[in-house]
C-alpha positions in Angstrom: 0.0 0.0 0.0 1.4 3.4 -1.0 1.7 6.1 1.7 -0.2 8.9 0.0 -3.1 11.1 0.8 -6.3 10.4 -1.1 -8.8 13.1 -1.7 -12.5 12.8 -2.2 -15.5 15.0 -2.2 -19.0 14.2 -1.1 -21.1 16.6 -3.1 -24.3 14.7 -2.6 -26.3 17.9 -2.8 -26.1 20.6 -5.3 -25.8 24.2 -4.1 -29.3 24.8 -5.6 -30.8 21.9 -3.6 -29.1 23.2 -0.4 -30.4 26.7 -1.0 -34.0 25.4 -1.5 -33.8 23.3 1.7 -32.5 26.3 3.7 -35.2 28.5 2.4 -37.9 26.0 3.3 -36.4 25.5 6.8 -36.1 29.3 7.2 -39.8 29.8 6.3 -40.9 27.0 8.6 -39.0 28.5 11.5 -40.4 32.0 10.8 -44.0 30.5 10.7 -43.4 29.0 14.1 -42.1 32.2 15.6 -38.4 31.3 16.0 -35.4 33.4 15.0 -34.4 31.3 12.0 -30.8 32.5 11.7 -30.1 31.5 15.4 -31.8 28.2 15.0 -30.0 27.2 11.8 -26.6 28.3 13.2 -27.3 26.2 16.3 -28.1 23.2 14.2 -25.0 23.6 12.0 -22.7 24.0 15.0 -24.2 21.2 17.1 -25.9 18.8 14.7 -28.7 18.8 17.3 -31.9 18.4 15.2 -34.1 19.9 17.9 -32.9 23.4 16.8 -35.1 22.9 13.7 -38.9 22.6 13.9 -40.8 19.6 12.5 -43.2 22.1 11.0 -43.5 21.5 7.2 -41.0 18.6 7.5 -38.2 21.1 8.0 -36.2 18.9 10.4 -36.2 16.0 8.0 -35.2 18.2 5.1 -32.2 19.8 6.8 -30.9 16.4 8.0 -30.6 15.2 4.4 -27.9 17.8 3.8 -24.3 17.2 4.9 -23.5 19.9 7.4 -19.9 20.2 6.2 -21.0 20.7 2.6 -23.6 23.2 3.7 -21.1 25.2 5.7 -18.6 25.1 2.8 -21.3 26.4 0.4 -22.3 29.1 2.8 -18.8 30.4 3.3 -18.1 30.2 -0.5 -21.4 32.1 -1.2 -20.6 34.8 1.4 -17.1 35.4 0.1 -18.2 35.5 -3.5 -21.0 37.9 -2.7 -23.8 35.7 -4.0 
């Protein structure tokens, strides 16, 4: 076995899919009276699904997205001014 570093990427979700899920989750949190930014950040940092409401299936939707990929896309989007 060679002693080399292998690289791989997950990219299970496209940026558009992640954006759509985030918008849906955001809207569900607003409808339930939560501060959506705080709740989404809490989920990303902790992976605790209870930060996200079950309203409109938001909790199930956000758990389908890899948090590392989501964070990477958010940082990239922020830095590129999207």
